[in-house]
C-alpha positions as CSV (number, residue, x, y, z in Angstrom):
1,M,-16.2,6.8,15.1
2,T,-12.6,8.1,14.6
3,I,-9.4,6.3,13.6
4,A,-8.4,6.3,17.2
5,D,-11.8,5.0,18.3
6,T,-11.9,2.2,15.8
7,T,-8.4,1.0,16.8
8,R,-9.3,1.0,20.5
9,A,-12.6,-0.7,19.8
10,G,-10.8,-3.4,17.8
11,G,-8.6,-4.1,20.8
12,L,-6.4,-7.1,20.2
13,S,-8.6,-8.3,17.3
14,E,-7.7,-5.5,14.9
15,R,-4.8,-3.2,14.1
16,Q,-4.6,-0.2,11.8
17,L,-1.4,0.4,9.9
18,V,0.1,3.1,7.8
19,T,1.8,1.2,5.0
20,F,4.8,2.3,3.1
21,H,7.5,1.0,0.7
22,L,11.2,0.8,0.9
23,G,12.3,-0.6,-2.5
24,H,10.1,-3.6,-3.4
25,E,9.2,-4.3,0.3
26,E,6.1,-3.1,2.1
27,F,6.1,-2.2,5.7
28,G,3.5,-1.1,8.2
29,A,3.6,1.2,11.2
30,D,0.8,1.3,13.8
31,I,-1.3,4.4,13.1
32,M,-1.5,5.2,16.9
33,N,2.3,6.0,16.7
34,V,2.1,8.0,13.5
35,R,1.6,11.7,14.2
36,E,1.8,13.0,10.6
37,I,3.4,12.4,7.2
38,I,5.4,15.2,5.6
39,R,7.4,15.7,2.5
40,F,11.2,15.3,2.8
41,T,12.8,18.5,3.9
42,E,16.2,20.0,4.6
43,V,18.1,18.1,7.2
44,T,21.1,19.2,9.3
45,K,23.7,16.5,9.7
46,I,24.7,15.3,13.2
47,P,28.5,14.7,13.5
48,Q,29.7,11.2,14.2
49,A,26.2,9.8,14.0
50,P,25.6,6.3,12.6
51,D,24.9,6.3,8.8
52,Y,21.2,5.6,9.3
53,V,20.8,8.8,11.4
54,E,20.1,11.3,8.6
55,G,20.3,14.3,11.0
56,V,17.7,16.7,12.4
57,C,15.2,19.1,10.9
58,N,13.0,22.0,12.0
59,L,9.4,21.0,12.1
60,R,7.4,24.1,13.0
61,G,9.9,25.1,15.6
62,T,10.5,21.6,16.9
63,I,13.8,19.8,16.4
64,L,13.0,16.5,14.8
65,P,15.6,13.6,14.6
66,I,15.5,11.9,11.1
67,I,16.3,8.3,10.5
68,D,16.9,6.9,7.0
69,G,14.6,3.8,6.7
70,R,16.7,2.2,3.9
71,C,20.0,2.5,5.9
72,R,18.3,1.3,9.1
73,F,17.2,-1.9,7.3
74,G,20.5,-2.5,5.5
75,M,19.2,-1.5,2.1
76,D,21.1,0.5,-0.6
77,K,20.5,4.3,-0.6
78,R,18.5,5.8,-3.5
79,Q,17.9,9.2,-4.8
80,R,15.0,11.1,-3.2
81,D,12.1,12.0,-5.4
82,E,8.6,13.6,-5.3
83,N,7.2,10.4,-3.6
84,T,9.7,10.4,-0.7
85,R,8.0,11.0,2.6
86,V,8.9,11.3,6.3
87,L,6.8,9.4,8.8
88,V,6.7,11.5,12.0
89,V,6.2,8.9,14.7
90,D,5.8,9.1,18.5
91,V,7.0,6.2,20.6
92,S,7.0,6.6,24.4
93,G,6.9,10.4,24.0
94,R,9.9,10.5,21.6
95,V,9.0,12.0,18.2
96,T,11.2,10.9,15.3
97,G,11.0,11.1,11.5
98,I,11.6,8.0,9.3
99,V,12.4,8.6,5.7
100,V,10.6,6.1,3.3
101,D,10.4,5.8,-0.5
102,R,6.6,6.3,-0.6
103,V,3.5,5.9,1.5
104,S,0.9,3.5,0.3
105,E,-2.3,3.5,2.3
106,V,-3.9,3.3,5.7
107,L,-5.0,-0.3,6.3
108,R,-7.1,-2.1,8.9
109,V,-6.0,-5.7,9.5
110,A,-7.3,-8.5,11.8
111,A,-4.9,-9.7,14.4
112,S,-5.3,-13.2,12.9
113,D,-3.7,-11.9,9.7
114,I,-0.5,-11.1,11.5
115,E,2.0,-14.0,11.9
116,P,5.4,-14.1,13.6
117,P,8.3,-13.4,11.2
118,P,8.9,-16.6,9.3
119,P,12.3,-18.2,9.0
120,V,12.5,-17.4,5.3
121,I,13.0,-13.7,6.0
122,R,16.8,-13.4,6.0
123,S,17.5,-9.7,6.3
124,E,18.6,-7.0,8.8
125,A,14.9,-6.0,9.1
126,V,13.8,-9.2,10.9
127,K,14.7,-7.9,14.4
128,Y,12.6,-4.8,13.8
129,L,9.4,-6.8,13.0
130,D,6.4,-7.4,15.2
131,G,5.2,-9.8,12.6
132,V,4.1,-10.2,8.9
133,V,0.7,-9.4,7.7
134,K,-0.6,-11.8,5.0
135,L,-3.3,-10.3,2.8
136,N,-5.0,-11.5,-0.4
137,Q,-4.5,-15.2,0.6
138,G,-0.8,-14.6,1.3
139,K,-0.1,-12.9,-2.0
140,R,0.6,-9.5,-0.4
141,L,3.0,-9.4,2.6
142,I,3.4,-6.3,4.8
143,M,6.1,-6.3,7.5
144,A,4.6,-4.8,10.7
145,L,7.3,-2.8,12.4
146,N,8.4,-2.8,16.1
147,L,9.0,1.0,16.1
148,E,10.7,0.9,19.5
149,Q,13.4,-1.4,18.1
150,V,13.6,0.7,14.8
151,L,14.1,3.9,16.8
152,T,16.8,2.5,19.1
153,V,19.9,4.4,18.1
154,E,22.7,2.7,19.9
155,Q,25.7,4.7,18.9
156,A,24.0,8.1,18.7
157,D,21.6,7.9,21.6
158,E,23.1,10.9,23.4
159,L,22.9,13.0,20.3
160,I,19.3,12.1,19.7
161,E,18.5,12.8,23.4
162,E,20.1,16.2,23.0
163,A,17.9,16.9,20.0
164,H,14.8,15.8,21.9
165,A,15.8,18.0,24.9
166,A,16.2,21.0,22.6
167,A,12.7,20.2,21.2
168,S,11.3,20.0,24.7
169,A,12.9,23.3,25.7
170,A,11.5,25.0,22.7
171,A,8.0,23.7,23.5
172,V,8.2,24.8,27.2
173,G,9.9,28.2,26.5
174,G,7.7,29.0,23.5
175,T,4.2,28.1,22.3
176,G,4.7,24.5,21.5
177,I,2.1,23.1,23.9
178,K,-0.4,25.8,22.9
179,A,0.2,25.1,19.2
180,E,-0.5,21.4,19.7
181,L,-4.0,22.3,21.0
182,E,-4.7,24.7,18.2
183,E,-3.7,22.5,15.3
184,D,-5.7,20.4,12.9
185,Q,-4.4,17.2,11.5
186,L,-5.4,16.7,7.8
187,V,-5.2,14.0,5.2
188,T,-4.5,15.9,1.9
189,F,-5.3,14.7,-1.6
190,L,-5.2,15.9,-5.2
191,L,-7.9,16.3,-7.8
192,G,-5.9,17.5,-10.8
193,R,-3.8,20.4,-9.6
194,E,-6.2,21.3,-6.8
195,E,-5.4,20.1,-3.2
196,Y,-8.1,19.2,-0.8
197,A,-8.1,17.8,2.8
198,F,-10.2,15.7,5.2
199,D,-9.8,16.0,8.9
200,I,-8.0,12.9,10.0
201,M,-10.5,12.3,12.8
202,H,-13.1,11.5,10.1
203,V,-10.8,9.2,8.0
204,K,-11.2,5.6,8.8
205,E,-8.8,4.2,6.2
206,I,-7.3,4.7,2.7
207,I,-7.3,1.9,0.2
208,R,-6.5,1.2,-3.4
209,V,-9.4,1.5,-5.8
210,P,-11.4,-1.7,-5.6
211,E,-13.9,-3.1,-8.2
212,I,-16.9,-0.8,-8.0
213,T,-20.3,-2.2,-8.8
214,A,-22.6,0.3,-10.6
215,V,-26.1,0.7,-9.2
216,P,-28.9,2.1,-11.5
217,N,-30.5,5.5,-11.0
218,L,-27.9,6.9,-8.6
219,T,-26.7,10.6,-8.6
220,P,-24.1,11.0,-11.4
221,Y,-21.2,11.5,-9.0
222,L,-22.0,8.2,-7.1
223,E,-20.0,5.6,-9.0
224,G,-21.6,2.7,-7.3
225,V,-21.0,0.6,-4.2
226,V,-18.3,-1.8,-2.9
227,S,-18.4,-4.4,-0.1
228,I,-15.6,-4.0,2.3
229,R,-15.5,-6.5,5.2
230,N,-19.2,-7.2,4.6
231,Q,-20.1,-3.5,4.9
232,L,-21.7,-1.9,1.8
233,L,-20.2,1.5,1.0
234,P,-21.2,4.1,-1.6
235,I,-18.3,5.4,-3.7
236,V,-18.2,9.1,-4.6
237,N,-16.2,10.2,-7.6
238,M,-14.7,13.4,-6.3
239,R,-14.0,14.8,-9.8
240,S,-17.7,14.5,-10.7
241,F,-18.7,15.8,-7.3
242,F,-16.8,19.0,-8.0
243,H,-17.9,19.1,-11.7
244,M,-14.4,18.3,-12.9
245,Q,-13.6,16.3,-16.0
246,D,-13.2,12.6,-15.1
247,K,-9.8,10.8,-15.8
248,A,-8.7,7.2,-16.0
249,L,-7.5,5.4,-12.9
250,T,-3.7,5.2,-12.2
251,D,-1.5,3.4,-9.8
252,Q,-1.8,6.5,-7.5
253,S,-5.6,6.6,-7.4
254,R,-7.0,5.9,-4.0
255,V,-10.3,5.7,-2.1
256,I,-10.5,7.5,1.2
257,I,-13.0,5.9,3.6
258,V,-14.6,8.7,5.6
259,D,-17.0,8.6,8.6
260,L,-19.7,11.2,7.7
261,G,-21.5,10.8,11.0
262,H,-24.7,9.4,9.5
263,L,-22.9,7.2,7.0
264,T,-19.5,5.8,6.0
265,A,-18.6,6.4,2.4
266,G,-15.6,6.1,0.1
267,F,-14.3,9.1,-1.9
268,R,-12.2,8.3,-5.0
269,V,-9.4,10.8,-5.5
270,D,-6.4,11.1,-8.0
271,R,-3.7,10.8,-5.3
272,V,-3.3,11.0,-1.6
273,Q,-0.6,13.5,-0.7
274,E,0.3,13.4,3.0
275,V,-0.9,13.7,6.5
276,I,-0.1,17.2,7.8
277,R,-0.7,19.3,10.9
278,V,-1.7,22.9,10.3
279,P,-2.4,25.8,12.8
280,R,-6.1,26.6,12.9
281,S,-5.1,30.3,12.6
282,I,-4.2,29.8,9.0
283,I,-7.5,28.2,8.0
284,E,-9.8,30.9,6.7
285,P,-13.6,30.7,6.0
286,P,-14.6,29.9,2.4
287,P,-14.5,33.0,0.2
288,P,-17.8,34.6,-0.9
289,I,-17.2,33.4,-4.5
290,F,-18.3,29.9,-3.5
291,L,-22.0,29.1,-4.0
292,S,-24.0,28.4,-0.8
293,G,-23.9,24.6,-1.3
294,E,-20.2,24.5,-2.0
295,A,-19.5,26.8,1.0
296,E,-21.3,24.3,3.3
297,Q,-19.1,21.4,1.9
298,I,-15.8,23.4,2.3
299,R,-15.3,24.4,5.9
300,G,-12.2,26.5,5.2
301,V,-9.1,27.2,3.1
302,A,-5.7,26.6,4.7
303,K,-3.0,29.0,3.3
304,L,0.5,27.3,3.5
305,N,3.9,28.4,2.4
306,K,3.0,32.1,2.7
307,G,-0.1,31.6,0.6
308,T,1.5,29.8,-2.3
309,R,-0.2,26.5,-1.3
310,L,-3.9,26.4,-0.7
311,L,-5.7,23.5,0.9
312,M,-9.5,23.3,0.7
313,C,-10.6,21.7,3.9
314,L,-13.8,19.7,3.4
315,N,-16.7,19.5,5.8
316,A,-17.3,15.7,5.9
317,S,-20.7,15.8,7.5
318,N,-22.2,18.0,4.8
319,L,-20.9,16.2,1.7
320,L,-23.9,13.8,1.2
321,S,-27.4,15.0,2.0
322,T,-29.6,13.2,4.5
323,D,-32.2,12.4,1.8
324,M,-29.5,10.8,-0.4
325,V,-28.3,8.7,2.6
326,R,-31.9,7.5,3.3
327,E,-32.3,6.5,-0.4
328,L,-29.0,4.6,-0.3
329,M,-30.0,2.8,2.9
330,E,-33.4,1.9,1.5
331,D,-31.7,0.5,-1.7
332,S,-28.9,-1.2,0.3
333,E,-30.3,-4.8,-0.1
334,E,-30.8,-4.3,-3.8
335,A,-27.3,-2.9,-4.1
336,R,-25.9,-5.8,-2.1
337,E,-27.5,-8.2,-4.6
338,V,-26.0,-6.3,-7.5
339,V,-22.6,-6.4,-5.8
340,E,-22.8,-10.2,-5.2
341,A,-24.0,-10.8,-8.7
342,G,-21.3,-8.6,-10.2
343,N,-18.6,-10.3,-8.2
344,L,-19.8,-13.7,-9.4
345,A,-19.9,-12.6,-13.0
346,R,-16.4,-11.1,-12.8
347,A,-15.1,-14.3,-11.2
348,I,-16.5,-16.3,-14.2
349,E,-15.4,-13.8,-16.9
350,E,-12.0,-12.7,-15.5
351,E,-8.5,-14.2,-15.3
352,Q,-6.6,-13.5,-12.1
353,L,-2.9,-14.3,-12.4
354,V,0.4,-13.8,-10.7
355,A,2.8,-12.3,-13.3
356,F,6.6,-12.7,-13.2
357,R,9.6,-12.3,-15.4
358,L,12.4,-14.4,-16.9
359,G,14.7,-11.9,-18.6
360,N,12.6,-9.8,-21.0
361,E,9.8,-12.3,-21.1
362,E,6.7,-12.1,-18.9
363,F,4.8,-15.1,-17.7
364,A,1.9,-15.7,-15.4
365,I,0.2,-18.5,-13.4
366,Q,-3.2,-18.8,-11.9
367,I,-3.4,-17.0,-8.5
368,T,-5.3,-20.0,-7.1
369,D,-2.2,-22.1,-7.5
370,V,0.1,-19.7,-5.7
371,Q,0.5,-20.1,-1.9
372,E,3.1,-17.5,-1.3
373,I,6.0,-15.6,-2.8
374,N,9.4,-15.4,-1.0
375,R,12.8,-14.0,-1.4
376,M,15.4,-16.5,-2.5
377,T,16.6,-18.8,0.3
378,Q,19.2,-21.4,0.6
379,V,18.8,-24.4,-1.7
380,T,20.2,-27.8,-0.8
381,Q,21.4,-29.8,-3.9
382,M,19.7,-33.1,-4.5
383,P,21.8,-35.7,-6.3
384,G,20.2,-37.6,-9.2
385,A,17.4,-35.0,-9.8
386,P,16.6,-33.6,-13.2
387,H,18.8,-30.7,-14.2
388,Y,16.0,-28.2,-13.8
389,I,15.3,-29.2,-10.2
390,E,17.8,-27.0,-8.4
391,G,17.4,-28.8,-5.1
392,L,15.3,-28.6,-1.9
393,V,14.3,-25.6,0.3
394,N,13.0,-25.6,3.9
395,L,9.8,-23.7,4.1
396,R,8.8,-23.3,7.8
397,G,9.8,-26.9,8.4
398,N,8.4,-28.3,5.2
399,I,10.9,-29.6,2.6
400,I,9.8,-28.8,-0.9
401,P,11.6,-29.1,-4.3
402,A,12.8,-25.9,-6.0
403,L,12.4,-25.8,-9.8
404,N,14.7,-23.5,-11.8
405,L,12.3,-22.2,-14.5
406,R,15.2,-20.8,-16.6
407,R,16.6,-24.3,-16.9
408,R,13.2,-25.8,-17.5
409,F,12.8,-23.5,-20.5
410,H,16.4,-23.9,-21.6
411,M,17.2,-20.2,-21.1
412,E,20.6,-18.9,-20.2
413,E,21.5,-18.8,-16.4
414,R,21.8,-15.4,-14.7
415,T,23.1,-14.2,-11.4
416,R,20.5,-13.9,-8.6
417,D,19.8,-10.4,-7.2
418,D,17.4,-8.7,-4.7
419,A,14.5,-9.0,-7.2
420,S,14.9,-12.8,-7.5
421,R,11.9,-14.7,-6.0
422,I,10.8,-18.2,-5.3
423,V,7.0,-18.7,-6.0
424,I,5.5,-21.4,-3.9
425,V,2.7,-23.2,-5.8
426,D,0.4,-26.0,-4.8
427,V,-0.8,-28.2,-7.7
428,N,-2.7,-31.5,-7.0
429,N,-1.7,-31.1,-3.3
430,R,2.0,-31.1,-4.2
431,K,4.0,-28.0,-3.2
432,T,6.8,-26.8,-5.4
433,G,9.0,-23.7,-5.4
434,I,9.5,-22.0,-8.8
435,I,12.6,-19.8,-9.1
436,V,12.0,-16.6,-11.2
437,D,13.9,-13.4,-11.9
438,S,11.3,-11.2,-10.4
439,V,7.6,-11.0,-9.6
440,S,5.7,-8.2,-11.4
441,E,2.1,-8.0,-10.0
442,V,-1.2,-9.6,-9.6
443,L,-3.2,-9.2,-12.9
444,R,-6.9,-9.2,-13.4
445,F,-8.3,-8.9,-17.0
446,D,-11.1,-10.1,-19.1
447,R,-10.8,-13.7,-20.3
448,S,-11.4,-12.6,-23.9
449,L,-7.9,-11.0,-24.0
450,V,-6.3,-14.5,-23.8
451,E,-5.5,-16.0,-27.2
452,T,-4.1,-19.4,-28.2
453,T,-0.3,-19.8,-28.2
454,P,1.3,-18.4,-31.5
455,R,3.5,-20.9,-33.4
456,I,6.4,-18.4,-33.3
457,L,6.9,-19.2,-29.5
458,S,7.8,-22.8,-30.3
459,E,11.3,-21.7,-31.3
460,A,12.1,-20.4,-27.8
461,I,9.8,-22.2,-25.4
462,D,8.0,-25.5,-25.9
463,T,4.3,-24.5,-26.6
464,E,3.1,-27.5,-24.5
465,Y,4.1,-25.4,-21.4
466,I,2.0,-22.4,-22.6
467,R,-1.8,-22.3,-22.1
468,G,-2.3,-19.1,-23.9
469,V,-1.1,-15.5,-24.4
470,A,-2.7,-12.5,-22.8
471,K,-2.5,-9.3,-24.9
472,L,-2.8,-6.3,-22.6
473,N,-2.5,-2.5,-23.1
474,D,-3.8,-2.8,-26.7
475,G,-1.4,-5.6,-27.5
476,K,1.7,-3.7,-26.3
477,R,2.2,-6.1,-23.4
478,M,2.3,-9.8,-23.9
479,V,2.0,-12.2,-21.0
480,M,2.4,-16.0,-21.5
481,I,0.1,-18.0,-19.3
482,L,1.8,-21.3,-18.2
483,E,0.2,-24.7,-18.2
484,L,1.5,-25.4,-14.7
485,D,0.6,-29.1,-14.6
486,R,2.9,-29.7,-17.6
487,V,5.7,-27.4,-16.3
488,L,5.8,-29.4,-13.0
489,Q,5.6,-32.8,-14.6
490,L,8.9,-34.6,-14.1
491,E,10.7,-36.0,-17.1
492,N,12.4,-39.4,-17.2
């Protein structure tokens, strides 16, 4: 089943989003509207266009209007880098490029996980949203875009129409329609310096690397199995598969979930590059130097940029043998038991915390106590409250107190900025907002890394507020774990 098929099959119960970042915010575009993802390229400016209209570029002979995503959503501009990408989207037959900071993954979400934009979102982006996707129990928020609104260019509509008209004329007068039929759309990824590709029709989704449970007696390049939405999937280490030296996971490591026809499997790669369309005419058969088995696994080599960039296009259906698939299916129940046992053991032995900063210091609280993380919103002063209670905030109709953690810890006040957040916690059925300088990430680490609070901390922060200190990265990173009950206890 292809990406398009799974999206249609899901109907209203499921959506598939291409997620990307603009600054600290994460957005999602419906994959049915995304034609491809390309690197940022040279853009020709359009005179008298709004500031969010970057201009037009030449995409394989087609004139493509380019919109700056940051400017469109009222964010500050930033310098483009190697992660900058252009999402090429098609809405009602109009193809437009949207410049984003970086592309994250392809994600399948249930319709029940998408909520209307909440009142706490106070930005220009709110009118461009279909809703907000809440994942990981609300710890990860993805703003699902209404692309029709995003691509409405009020002041430059005629200019964009002219660009589209020129593109249509080029397609009719030349070989545009023919090229569309003779192109392959590929998801490209890196293993070291080598670039490979899967046909997008076989790619079901792209995810961050999850916890992988090892299963005894598997082929060396099979790392183990994971359970995704109650489906057990084998995970292939693509470095081991191609006899390359393994390397540690990084923030850019990804797992590409691929439909192999007889099985769905995940393939761990160093980094996903882009989604690209290439003419079939430039995909050549594997050279004779490949061994017979490797030649079956690689269906061709695409030569791009006059041969300076080579893409090895994989044959998904030949990557895992039928015998191996049968063996995996026979052992699936045993593997599932291993996964469930491993998940339980990890839950017992691991700490899972939300980390945040106050100045140069990093703190953390139990993820089970965190309900959501929001941008700063208006705080109403409350006379007679302790000095560290900044006031009250309205959270979707619920009035909750807002605690200024800097004041609680007797730290110097600082001006709020775009990174400031209010962390909504629920302790003993009492909701409170905790104001912090910024939220770092969700941390998972072995409980053995947590040590008792050193005495030296008592000079800066009362140790009764600190449950322990996590020493991460061989002791180079220190995270103070808060005793939240004590922090929230009101003083007379």
